[in-house]
C-alpha positions in Angstrom: 23.5 -5.0 -12.5 24.0 -2.8 -15.5 26.7 -0.3 -16.1 24.4 2.7 -15.8 22.1 1.4 -13.1 23.4 4.2 -10.8 21.4 6.7 -12.9 18.2 5.0 -11.9 18.6 5.8 -8.2 16.0 7.9 -6.5 16.9 11.4 -5.7 17.4 12.4 -2.1 14.3 14.0 -0.5 14.4 17.8 -0.1 13.5 17.7 3.6 13.5 15.2 6.5 9.7 15.2 6.4 9.8 14.2 2.8 12.2 11.4 3.6 10.1 10.1 6.4 6.9 10.2 4.2 8.8 8.3 1.5 9.9 5.7 3.9 6.4 5.3 5.4 5.0 4.9 1.9 7.7 2.3 1.1 6.9 0.4 4.3 3.2 0.3 3.5 4.0 -0.9 -0.1 6.2 -3.6 1.3 3.5 -4.9 3.6 0.9 -4.8 0.9 2.4 -7.9 -0.6 0.8 -11.3 -0.1 1.9 -13.1 3.1 3.2 -10.0 4.8 3.4 -10.3 8.6 1.0 -7.4 9.1 -2.0 -6.1 7.1 -1.0 -2.9 5.3 -4.6 -1.9 4.9 -4.6 -1.2 8.6 -1.6 1.1 8.4 -3.2 4.6 8.2 -0.3 6.6 9.5 -2.1 7.1 12.8 -0.7 6.6 16.3 -2.8 3.4 16.6 -1.3 1.8 13.6 2.2 2.2 15.2 1.3 -0.8 17.4 1.1 -2.9 14.2 4.5 -1.6 13.1 6.0 -2.5 16.5 5.0 -6.1 15.8 7.2 -6.4 12.7 10.1 -8.7 13.5 
């Protein structure tokens, strides 16, 4: 960790909706990695894809 790493932090989202959208995008990005427990290509932000999210340990 460098001395000025704190300057690289992401800014806080302007609204709760922006924060939720950012977290959803981060979740999909995390599960786009090889050997992820669920297939991120099936995460389309629909209610149906929530069943896949519920399967995450």
